[in-house]
N, C-alpha and C positions, 0 to 999 in steps of 0.2 A: 446585518453585521458581518463583515469580512475582515479578519486581521490575522496576521502571522507574526508571532513573537518568538525570538530565539534567545535561549538562555545557555550560558556555559555550564557544563556539568560540574566543573571544578569550583563553581561559585557556591560555597557552603551556605550562603544566606538564601539561595533560591530553593524554594519548595513548591510543590504542586498543591494548590489549595482547591476547594470546591469551586464550581463554575460561578455560583452566586454566593456571596459572602454569608457565612453563618447558616446556609441552607444546604443540607446534604445533596449530593448528586443522586440521581435515581439509579443509574446503571453505569457500571465500569466494565469495559470489555478489553481483554488482553489475550495474547497468544503465548503458549508455552512451547518453545522450540529448542533446538540444539545450540542456539547462540546464547552467550552470557547476557546479552541485552534483554533476554526474556525477563530478567529480574530488575532491569535498569530503572524503569519508571516507579516500581514499587518502592525502591530505595529513595526516591525523590518525593514521595508523598509526605505532606506535612503531618505531624503527629496528630493533628485534629481533623485530618481529612476523613470524610465519611461518605459512603454510598449505600443505598438500600440493598443493591444486589451487585456482587462481583462475579463476572462470567469469565472463566478461563478456558480457552479453546486449545485443543491439542490435535494435530493432524494424525489420522490413523496410520498414515504411511511412515511416520517418524516415531510413534510411541514406543517402539521396541528398542530404540537406540539408547545406549548408556547415558549419553549427554542429555537427552531429553528427560530420562528418568531422574538423573541427578538434579537437573534444574527444577523439576517438579517437586522433588523432596525438599530442596532448599526453599522454594516458594511456600510449601506447606509449613515448614518450620518457622519461616518468617511471619506468615499470617497467623500462626498460633499465638504469637506474642503481641498481636495488634488487634484493634477493633475497627478496622477500616470498613468492613462490610457486615451488614446485618444478616445477609444470606450469601452463600457462595454456591455457584453452579459450575461443574466441570463438564464439558461436552466435547465429543469427537467430531472432527470435520474431515472432508475428503477432497483432495485435489481433483480426482476424477469426477466428483459429483458436488460441485460447489453449492448447489441448491440445498444440500443437506444442512449446512450451517445456518442458512436462512430459516429453515423450518424449525430448528431447535431454538434459535434466538426469538423467533416469533412466538413460540410457546411460552417462553419465559416472560416476555413483555405482556402478553395477554393475561397470564396467570397473576403476575405481580402488580401490573399497572393498568389493568383493564378499566378501572373506574377513574383514573387520573386524566385530566384534560391536557396537561402539559408535563412532559418529562425531559430531564437533562441527562446527557450521556457523555462520559469521558471514554474515548476510544483510542487505545494504544495500538497503533498500526505497525509497530516496529518490525515484528518478525512474522507477519502473516504471509502466506502464499498469495500471489497476486490475483489469481482467479477468485479465490474465496474472498479476498479483500474487496475487489470490485463488486462482487455480488452483494456482499453485506452492506457496503456503503450505499449502493443503489437502494436497497430495501430501507435502510434507516433514513435516508434523505427524503423518501416519499411517504413516510409515516406522518399522518396529520397530527398526531398527538405529541410530536417532539418539538420542544421549544428551542434548545441550543445543543449542538453537537460540538464537542471539543476534540479535535483530532490531535494526537500527540505522537511524535516520532523522535526516537533517540538515535543519533548518528554514532557510528563507531569511531574509535581512534585509528583502527587499522583493519583492512580486509586481508584475507588469506591470499596465498600465492595463486590460488585458483578457487572459483566459487562453485562451478558445476561442470559436469562433463556429459556428453551424449545428448540424444534427442529421441523422444518417444513419439510424440504427435503434437498437433496444435489444436486448440479449441477456442471457440467464440464463447465467452462467459455468458450466462443467462442475462437477458435484458440489453445486450450490447450488439444486436444484429445490424443496427443502422438502417439505412434505406438506399441500398445500391441500385443502380440502373444498368440495364444490359448493354446499352450502346457505348459505354465508356470502357477504357482500358483500366488496368489495375495498378495502383501505386501502393507500395509498402512503406510506411513511416515507422522507423525504429527509434524509440527513445533509448539510446545506447547506454549500456552498463559495462560490466567487465566480463561478460560471458559470450564467447565467440561461437561455440558449437551450436547452441540453440539458434542464435541469430542467423548463421549461415545456412543451417538446415531449413529454417523458415523461408529464407529467400529461395532456396532450391525447390521447396514445396509449392510456394505460391507462384513462382516464375513471374514476378511483376514486370510491367513495362518500365516502371520507374522506381528507383530506390531513394528514399529520403531519410537521412540520418540526422537525428537530433543529438548534437553533441552536448553533454551536460556542462554548461558553462553559463554563469558561475556554478560551481558544485558546492557540496556541503564542506569541502576542504580542497585546497589547491592541489594537494598531492593526488587526490582522487581523479582530478581532471587529467593530470599527466599520465596516470596509470591506464586510463581508458583510451588514450589517444592511439596507442599501437593497435588496439582492437578495431577502432574506427577506421584506420587506414587499411587494415586487412579486409574489412567489409567492403570498402570502396573498390577494392581490386578483385572482389569475389567473382563477379560476372560482368560481361561487357554490356551493361545496361546503363541508361541515363541515371546519374546519381547527383543528388543535391545534398548539401550539408548546411545545417542551420545550428546556431548556438541557441539552446533552449535552457532556461534556468532550472537547476535541479535543487535549489535551496528555498524555493517559495512556490507553493502550488498555484497561487493566483497568477503569478507571472508566467509560470509554466503553461497554465491554461490559455492565457492570452497569446503567447508566442506560438503555441501549438495550433490554435485556431487560425492565426494569421498564415502559418505555413501551409495548412490544408487549403485555406481559401484561395491562396495564390495559384493552386493547380487544380481546383475543384471542377472547373469546366471540362477538363480533359480526362480526369481519372476518378474511379472509385477508390476509396481509401481503406486500407487496413492499418490500424495503429497497434504496435506492439510495445507496451511500456516495460522496458527491461532495465530501467535505471533505478533510482532510489524509490522508496515507498512514497515519498513526497511527490515524485513525478507520476507515480501511479495514480495518486489522488488528484494531481493536476490534470491528468488525462481524463479521469472521471468527470471533473468539473467542466472540461471542454465538451465532453459528450452531453453533459446536462444542458449546456447552452445550445449546442448544435448537434443533432443526431445525424450527422452527414458522413459518418465513417463507421466501420466495424472495429471493435476491439478484438485483438487476437492474443492468445497466450500460448507460447511454446513450452511444453512439459519436458523437463530434463530426465535423464536416467539416474544420475548420481549427483548428490550434493556433497560439498566438503564439510561433512558433519563435524570432523575433528577440529578444524580451525577456520571456519567460515569468516568470522570477524572476532575482534577483541576490543575490550574497553568501551567507554562511553565518552563522547566528545561534547555534543550539544543536545539540548532538548528543544524541539520545535513544538509550539502550541498554536494550533490553527482553530479559530472560532468561527462558527457558522450558525446563523439562524436557519431553521428548517425551511425548505422551499415552499411548504404549505402554511407557514406561519405568517399570518396577516397582521400581526401586532406591530 
């Protein structure tokens, strides 16, 4: 089962229900960040929504920020008035050590669902850091006990004037080392977003022989496409290297997967590929799905110095629900 459904946030009749009608979800996973969208999906849950365990993840790099503390308090107050979850677990994650989140979630699954043959998970990916998101998706997709995973993403109405500044280092998330060969040159494929500093620093670090830019088109909104075009043109002028530009859908992870695979395949005989998913979280998930099909590239994630904690994004525009049967599910 592969399907992506888009709902308008302003549609008051739309509510998030359980994956299977009248059957509680087993696990609900979300992230508490500095963005208002941290609370978005909770406010769209149907009054009869139920999950056995709700897991709320907060990054240790951000927990001290007032915006994060404020969002956590609002989530706490909201959940005190509901009965969505029979159990709630709050855990800390680390951008520098994405395997940490996997270990904590693995403990919860083994403790709570060790005797169940099939479990269903609703996974709100909206505000996760990309390295943690990739690692956790890989782990969940390879658990033999999982029946259905529903990925949910809430798009914003508006992004801030800037999203991040500076560059610390780049990392290959666990499980995404690919299978490079020594006789090929290096190509870097960037799924472009709105962040120039990290992208250009990654280019300087890797010194690729070819740069391939995935322009987010169509995007989750037309104005986001226009906003990112200036950054894309700046990247194309960064160094005197061969550059290719492809339109890669940012509003559907399955189409993103297919376009990404085709773009890599076109140049695979000549290059080893690094892929940097710097667009929407739907594109990050699409990149994961491409890797799941063909492990012929390495994923790479550039870590920034500063995030626009005060006004990274605002509002909620659409809710994307993506349904997947587990790769090990033979039913």
